[in-house]
Every structure is written in structure tokens, then in C-alpha cells.
N, C-alpha and C positions, 0 to 999 in steps of 0.2 A: 522378659522384654529383652536380650537379645533378638530372638525370634521375629520383634514388632518388628523393631530396628531396618532392615537384615530384607522382611516384606513391603518400606514401604523404599529400600532405596534397591529395593526394584524395582518396584512400582513405577519411580521416579523418572528412572533408567530406563526403563519400558517405552515410558509415553517422551522421551522425550528421544526416544528410535524413528519411534510409530511419525510423533512430529517432526522430523529430519529426511524423513523418507518420505514425507507425500510434494504435489506440485503447490505452487506458490502461483497466485493470481495478480498481477496489475491490475489498480483498480485510479481510474480517473472522478472529480468531481470538479465542474466548471460551477465556479461560481464571478455571472457578471456584477465586476463594481460599482456601474453605475444603478442597477436595475434591481440589484442584490438577487438574482434570479439564479436559482440554482436547478444545476441539472445533472442528476449521474447522483450513484452512481454507476459505471457504464463501464462495464468487462474491457479491457484495454490488450492484453497479455496470458503468459501462463508461459513458465518457468519450471524448467524439474528443481533450482535449487535458487533459496534462498542471492544471494545470491548474485546467482542472474539477475534475476526478479529488480532485486535494486540496482548493476548495472545498466539494467534498463529507465531506471529514475534520472540519474547521470547520463545516461541518454538524450532522453529527453531532456534536459537543462541545456547538455552541449547545444543541440541545435536551434532551440530556441530562446539562444539567452537573449541577454536586453540589459542593461541600464536596473531593469528592476529586480527588486529585491528575490531570493532564495534564500529558502529559510528548510531545512536538514530538519523533521523532528525525531526521529527512528532516523536505524543506520535503512529501514524500508518503509521510510515515510516521507512526503517530502512534499515545496510549501511553494507554488514559482507563478507568478506573479506577470504579466505579458500582455504585451501595447499590442494593442489590432487595429490599432486605428488615431487621429489628430486625438477621441475625444474619448476610447472607448479602453478602457483601461481591463484586463480578464484574471482567473486568479485559477489556479489550477493544482487542483492536493493530490497528487499521487500515493496508490497506498500499497503494498508488498501483502498477502493475505494470504494463510495457508488453504490448499483447493477444496479444503469443506468451513470454510465460513465468506458467509456472503454478506457482505456488508446493508446489503438492502433488504434486508429482514426476512422472516419467513412466509413462503409461496403462499397462498390464502387458498381455501380448498373450495 
């Protein structure tokens, strides 16, 4: 039993270390609130750490600040509403993911 616990602990620690060492990618998805058309997710930038990627989301918010809502769903994800014109509002969803995860799904062969 003790050997099993040690093996599980090593597995968890090893996985966490590998996960922390990977690059992080900032993805953005655009939704037109009038037509409900969705574009993306599209790769916007990559970062060495999850913290750097999350700070980039904060920068996106500060640069596009409006009176519209901002929703932080996780430290590495946020949705921002932006006015594009008098009758046009968009919703931008920013998500930081490890570079091993592609939200567009598997590539077709």
C-alpha cells in the first residue's frame, strides 16, 4: 500500500512539473451579438508561463475598457463585451491553455 501511495505521489508531482514547464497560448473567440456568428478560437499569442498569459488577458481588458461587462471565469479565462458601433456589440472570449491543448479540436488527416 505504501509503495502504491509513493508511486501515485510521484506521478502527480511529475505531471504537475511537466504541465508547469510548457508554454501557454492565448486563444480568442469572437461572437457578434447581433448575428450570433462565432469566429475562432484563433491563436493570439504565446507565453512562457500561465501568469504571463493571464496578464495578457488583463491588458486586453484595460486596452478595450468600455461600460460593458467583463467576466473572469477563471484565472486564465475571461469574456469581455465590446461596442463596435452604435448598433453592434461583440463578445470576446480569451482563454489561456497549455501549448499541448488545441481548442479547435483534432486536425483532420
